[in-house]
DOTORBA-951682 format. One record per residue: residue number from 0; residue in three letters; x, y, z of N, C-alpha, C in turn. Coordinates in nm, 3 decimals. Layout:
BEGIN
NUM|ALA|X|Y|Z|X|Y|Z|X|Y|Z
...
//
This chain:
BEGIN
0|MET|0.079|-0.121|-0.002|0.003|-0.001|0.000|0.088|0.126|0.000
1|THR|0.205|0.112|0.060|0.288|0.230|0.070|0.345|0.271|-0.068
2|GLY|0.371|0.178|-0.156|0.415|0.205|-0.288|0.312|0.283|-0.372
3|ILE|0.192|0.252|-0.352|0.088|0.321|-0.426|0.078|0.460|-0.377
4|ARG|0.084|0.483|-0.247|0.078|0.621|-0.191|0.193|0.706|-0.241
5|GLU|0.313|0.650|-0.250|0.427|0.726|-0.299|0.413|0.762|-0.443
6|ARG|0.361|0.663|-0.523|0.343|0.695|-0.664|0.238|0.802|-0.682
7|LEU|0.129|0.795|-0.605|0.023|0.894|-0.610|0.082|1.032|-0.577
8|GLU|0.162|1.041|-0.470|0.226|1.168|-0.430|0.317|1.222|-0.541
9|ARG|0.391|1.133|-0.610|0.479|1.177|-0.714|0.393|1.234|-0.833
10|TRP|0.288|1.162|-0.861|0.205|1.209|-0.978|0.135|1.342|-0.945
11|ARG|0.095|1.354|-0.815|0.040|1.488|-0.772|0.139|1.599|-0.783
12|ALA|0.263|1.569|-0.753|0.371|1.666|-0.766|0.394|1.702|-0.912
13|VAL|0.389|1.601|-0.997|0.400|1.627|-1.142|0.283|1.713|-1.190
14|GLN|0.163|1.681|-1.142|0.048|1.757|-1.179|0.059|1.902|-1.134
15|ALA|0.109|1.927|-1.016|0.126|2.064|-0.961|0.229|2.135|-1.042
16|TRP|0.339|2.065|-1.083|0.442|2.132|-1.165|0.386|2.167|-1.300
17|LEU|0.310|2.074|-1.360|0.249|2.104|-1.493|0.150|2.223|-1.483
18|ALA|0.076|2.228|-1.377|-0.018|2.345|-1.355|0.060|2.471|-1.350
19|TRP|0.178|2.473|-1.275|0.264|2.594|-1.269|0.315|2.629|-1.405
20|GLN|0.361|2.523|-1.481|0.415|2.549|-1.619|0.308|2.608|-1.705
21|GLN|0.184|2.555|-1.700|0.071|2.608|-1.775|0.043|2.757|-1.743
22|HIS|0.051|2.786|-1.615|0.033|2.927|-1.573|0.143|3.015|-1.629
23|GLN|0.268|2.967|-1.629|0.377|3.041|-1.683|0.359|3.068|-1.834
24|VAL|0.313|2.966|-1.906|0.291|2.976|-2.050|0.180|3.076|-2.077
25|GLU|0.070|3.069|-2.004|-0.040|3.164|-2.015|0.005|3.307|-1.993
26|GLN|0.080|3.330|-1.889|0.132|3.466|-1.862|0.225|3.517|-1.970
27|THR|0.308|3.427|-2.024|0.397|3.464|-2.131|0.319|3.500|-2.257
28|ILE|0.222|3.419|-2.288|0.140|3.449|-2.405|0.061|3.579|-2.392
29|ARG|0.003|3.604|-2.272|-0.067|3.734|-2.254|0.031|3.851|-2.267
30|GLY|0.152|3.837|-2.216|0.250|3.944|-2.227|0.284|3.969|-2.374
31|LEU|0.310|3.862|-2.450|0.347|3.874|-2.590|0.231|3.931|-2.672
32|GLU|0.103|3.894|-2.643|-0.009|3.948|-2.711|-0.019|4.100|-2.684
33|ALA|-0.001|4.138|-2.561|-0.006|4.282|-2.529|0.104|4.358|-2.598
34|ALA|0.220|4.301|-2.603|0.334|4.370|-2.674|0.306|4.380|-2.822
35|LEU|0.242|4.279|-2.881|0.216|4.279|-3.025|0.105|4.382|-3.051
36|THR|0.008|4.385|-2.968|-0.100|4.489|-2.983|-0.044|4.627|-2.980
37|GLU|0.046|4.650|-2.883|0.110|4.783|-2.870|0.196|4.816|-2.990
38|GLU|0.267|4.719|-3.038|0.355|4.736|-3.156|0.272|4.766|-3.280
39|GLU|0.162|4.689|-3.299|0.080|4.713|-3.416|0.010|4.849|-3.411
40|SER|-0.025|4.894|-3.293|-0.092|5.027|-3.284|0.001|5.140|-3.323
41|ARG|0.132|5.118|-3.320|0.225|5.214|-3.361|0.255|5.214|-3.508
42|LEU|0.216|5.109|-3.577|0.242|5.102|-3.723|0.140|5.185|-3.798
43|PRO|0.180|5.251|-3.905|0.077|5.320|-3.985|-0.014|5.226|-4.050
44|PRO|-0.145|5.261|-4.065|-0.237|5.168|-4.132|-0.193|5.145|-4.278
45|LEU|-0.227|5.028|-4.327|-0.200|4.998|-4.466|-0.285|5.086|-4.554
46|PRO|-0.234|5.129|-4.671|-0.321|5.206|-4.757|-0.431|5.116|-4.815
47|PRO|-0.545|5.179|-4.848|-0.651|5.094|-4.902|-0.610|5.049|-5.043
48|PRO|-0.663|4.938|-5.093|-0.640|4.892|-5.226|-0.698|4.991|-5.327
49|ASP|-0.655|4.986|-5.447|-0.714|5.076|-5.547|-0.855|5.033|-5.579
50|TRP|-0.881|4.900|-5.581|-1.011|4.842|-5.616|-1.032|4.723|-5.527
51|LYS|-1.154|4.686|-5.512|-1.189|4.564|-5.434|-1.318|4.507|-5.489
52|VAL|-1.333|4.379|-5.465|-1.453|4.308|-5.508|-1.517|4.242|-5.384
53|GLU|-1.648|4.265|-5.374|-1.725|4.207|-5.264|-1.795|4.080|-5.319
54|GLY|-1.791|3.975|-5.244|-1.855|3.849|-5.289|-1.919|3.775|-5.178
55|ILE|-1.987|3.664|-5.218|-2.049|3.574|-5.122|-2.002|3.433|-5.153
56|ARG|-2.002|3.352|-5.057|-1.965|3.208|-5.074|-2.096|3.132|-5.107
57|THR|-2.090|3.054|-5.211|-2.204|2.970|-5.251|-2.154|2.825|-5.252
58|ALA|-2.247|2.738|-5.279|-2.211|2.594|-5.292|-2.110|2.570|-5.406
59|ALA|-2.120|2.657|-5.508|-2.034|2.640|-5.624|-1.905|2.714|-5.606
60|GLY|-1.880|2.784|-5.498|-1.762|2.862|-5.476|-1.800|3.009|-5.442
61|ARG|-1.711|3.100|-5.473|-1.740|3.242|-5.444|-1.804|3.304|-5.568
62|ARG|-1.892|3.399|-5.545|-1.962|3.472|-5.651|-1.940|3.616|-5.627
63|ALA|-1.892|3.687|-5.726|-1.871|3.835|-5.710|-2.006|3.903|-5.713
64|LEU|-2.022|4.004|-5.624|-2.150|4.076|-5.611|-2.128|4.223|-5.662
65|LEU|-2.028|4.288|-5.611|-2.002|4.430|-5.643|-1.852|4.455|-5.658
66|VAL|-1.819|4.550|-5.743|-1.686|4.599|-5.755|-1.694|4.738|-5.692
67|HIS|-1.588|4.771|-5.608|-1.582|4.897|-5.537|-1.453|4.969|-5.570
68|VAL|-1.451|5.099|-5.554|-1.326|5.174|-5.549|-1.267|5.137|-5.412
69|GLY|-1.136|5.133|-5.401|-1.072|5.081|-5.283|-1.107|5.154|-5.153
70|ILE|-1.136|5.286|-5.159|-1.164|5.354|-5.039|-1.315|5.355|-4.997
71|CYS|-1.393|5.285|-5.078|-1.540|5.285|-5.054|-1.564|5.218|-4.919
72|GLY|-1.646|5.278|-4.834|-1.675|5.218|-4.703|-1.802|5.135|-4.704
73|MET|-1.866|5.119|-4.821|-1.994|5.050|-4.826|-1.980|4.897|-4.833
74|GLY|-1.863|4.849|-4.861|-1.846|4.705|-4.869|-1.708|4.657|-4.839
75|LYS|-1.699|4.543|-4.772|-1.571|4.484|-4.751|-1.542|4.393|-4.869
76|GLY|-1.418|4.378|-4.902|-1.389|4.292|-5.015|-1.245|4.256|-5.028
77|LYS|-1.219|4.180|-5.128|-1.080|4.133|-5.158|-1.019|4.234|-5.253
78|PRO|-0.895|4.276|-5.222|-0.823|4.370|-5.312|-0.807|4.310|-5.451
79|ILE|-0.828|4.391|-5.550|-0.807|4.350|-5.690|-0.737|4.465|-5.761
80|ASN|-0.678|4.435|-5.874|-0.605|4.543|-5.952|-0.704|4.598|-6.057
81|ARG|-0.655|4.710|-6.120|-0.736|4.776|-6.219|-0.790|4.688|-6.330
82|ASP|-0.701|4.603|-6.385|-0.746|4.519|-6.494|-0.856|4.419|-6.447
83|GLN|-0.840|4.365|-6.325|-0.940|4.275|-6.277|-1.070|4.343|-6.259
84|ALA|-1.069|4.463|-6.207|-1.192|4.544|-6.184|-1.258|4.569|-6.318
85|ARG|-1.182|4.613|-6.420|-1.239|4.636|-6.553|-1.301|4.506|-6.611
86|ARG|-1.229|4.398|-6.597|-1.280|4.276|-6.652|-1.407|4.226|-6.584
87|MET|-1.407|4.236|-6.453|-1.531|4.197|-6.382|-1.652|4.284|-6.422
88|LEU|-1.629|4.413|-6.429|-1.740|4.500|-6.469|-1.786|4.467|-6.610
89|ALA|-1.689|4.441|-6.702|-1.727|4.406|-6.839|-1.799|4.274|-6.845
90|GLU|-1.770|4.184|-6.751|-1.837|4.052|-6.744|-1.975|4.054|-6.673
91|GLY|-2.013|4.170|-6.627|-2.146|4.183|-6.569|-2.153|4.193|-6.417
92|VAL|-2.040|4.196|-6.347|-2.044|4.218|-6.204|-2.089|4.366|-6.187
93|ASP|-2.181|4.384|-6.095|-2.238|4.523|-6.077|-2.131|4.611|-6.010
94|PRO|-2.137|4.741|-6.049|-2.057|4.841|-5.979|-2.127|4.883|-5.855
95|CYS|-2.051|4.919|-5.751|-2.117|4.976|-5.633|-2.193|5.101|-5.667
96|PRO|-2.316|5.118|-5.626|-2.392|5.234|-5.664|-2.344|5.361|-5.583
97|TYR|-2.264|5.345|-5.485|-2.222|5.463|-5.405|-2.086|5.516|-5.453
98|CYS|-1.992|5.426|-5.485|-1.854|5.477|-5.522|-1.835|5.472|-5.673
99|SER|-1.919|5.414|-5.752|-1.920|5.411|-5.897|-1.783|5.382|-5.958
100|PRO|-1.732|5.260|-5.940|-1.602|5.225|-5.990|-1.600|5.232|-6.142
101|ASP|-1.711|5.204|-6.208|-1.718|5.208|-6.351|-1.687|5.350|-6.407
102|THR|-1.736|5.452|-6.337|-1.706|5.588|-6.375|-1.557|5.616|-6.355
103|SER|-1.509|5.576|-6.234|-1.363|5.599|-6.207|-1.270|5.534|-6.307
104|LEU|-1.318|5.420|-6.362|-1.241|5.343|-6.460|-1.269|5.391|-6.603
105|GLY|-1.353|5.490|-6.621|-1.386|5.541|-6.754|-1.466|5.449|-6.835
106|MET|-1.546|5.362|-6.773|-1.627|5.264|-6.844|-1.769|5.316|-6.854
107|PRO|-1.842|5.285|-6.962|-1.978|5.329|-6.968|-2.063|5.257|-6.870
108|GLY|-2.157|5.323|-6.804|-2.238|5.272|-6.697|-2.354|5.204|-6.736
//
């Protein structure tokens, strides 16, 4: 019976040490996250893309809904370049009615 009690005490000591280690890891992660947040707050924001496309996910994949000028606040989207924006508009993707990327691209509306 004594052997079992000693083994149990050793395993409880291991458990306590692991709990201490877990606490140390969590503190270190919190400190690094705070440092990263502080560092990122000092970086200048990235410039907006020139153009972006807003889409939805469907069973067949993604479907483009609207093309936006990059600074448009009416839709979130994936950055695209000028040629991609022109091609999407020519293929029938609607232009945002607020930022009018078709006008900015010199395309007939």
